[in-house]
C-alpha positions in Angstrom: 0.0 0.0 0.0 1.5 3.3 -0.9 1.7 6.4 1.3 -1.2 8.3 -0.4 -3.6 5.4 0.1 -2.6 5.0 3.7 -3.0 8.7 4.4 -6.4 8.8 2.7 -7.6 5.9 4.9 -6.2 7.6 8.0 -7.9 11.0 7.2 -11.3 9.3 6.4 -11.1 7.3 9.6 -10.4 10.5 11.5 -13.5 12.2 10.0 -15.7 9.1 10.6 -14.5 8.8 14.2 -15.2 12.5 14.9 -18.7 12.3 13.4 -19.5 9.2 15.5 -18.2 10.6 18.7 -19.9 13.9 18.4 -23.3 12.2 17.8 -23.1 10.3 21.2 -25.6 11.7 23.7 -24.2 12.6 27.1 -26.3 9.9 28.9 -24.4 7.2 27.0 -20.9 8.7 27.7 -20.3 6.7 30.9 -21.0 3.2 29.4 -18.9 4.1 26.3 -16.1 5.4 28.5 -16.1 2.1 30.4 -15.7 0.2 27.1 -12.9 2.5 26.0 -11.1 1.8 29.3 -11.4 -1.9 28.7 -9.9 -1.5 25.2 -7.0 0.7 26.7 -6.4 -2.1 29.2 -5.9 -4.5 26.4 -3.6 -2.0 24.8 -1.5 -1.9 28.0 -1.1 -5.7 27.9 0.1 -5.5 24.2 2.4 -2.6 25.0 3.9 -4.5 27.9 4.6 -7.4 25.6 6.2 -5.1 23.1 8.3 -3.3 25.7 9.3 -6.6 27.3 10.6 -8.2 24.1 14.3 -7.8 23.9 14.4 -7.6 20.1 15.4 -4.0 19.4 15.8 -0.8 21.4 13.3 0.9 19.1 10.6 -1.6 19.8 11.3 -1.4 23.6 11.1 2.4 23.4 7.9 2.4 21.4 6.4 -0.2 23.7 7.3 1.9 26.8 5.7 5.0 25.2 2.6 2.9 24.4 2.4 1.8 28.0 2.7 5.3 29.3 0.1 6.7 26.9 -2.4 3.9 27.4 -2.0 4.2 31.2 -2.7 8.0 31.0 -5.8 7.1 28.9 -7.1 4.6 31.4 -6.5 6.9 34.4 -8.1 9.8 32.6 -11.0 7.7 31.5 -11.7 6.5 35.1 -11.4 10.1 36.3 -14.0 11.3 33.8 -16.3 8.3 34.4 -16.1 9.0 38.2 -16.9 12.6 37.7 -19.8 11.8 35.4 -21.2 9.4 38.0 -21.0 12.0 40.7 -23.4 14.1 38.7 -26.1 11.4 39.1 -25.7 11.0 42.9 -28.3 12.5 45.2 -27.0 15.3 47.3 -28.1 15.4 51.0 -30.1 18.5 51.6 -29.8 20.0 55.1 
């Protein structure tokens, strides 16, 4: 596959992803965020395997970066999910 074809697919995927995400109603955000956290957890496992393989220094470095970014994504996702769930809790009125 040449560069122009790969770039075209990437740009179309970006537009499709943006359109899909902007059409999600706020009430569905929390369940979708939980699914995204599960996918990022799988990404962490794959990144750990890539970082742990002693093949090349480049693969180890990219695996380490993937672990860092996926971990940031999981922690941020849980923080956002927790904050969204706080909005639905009843507040005690004095």
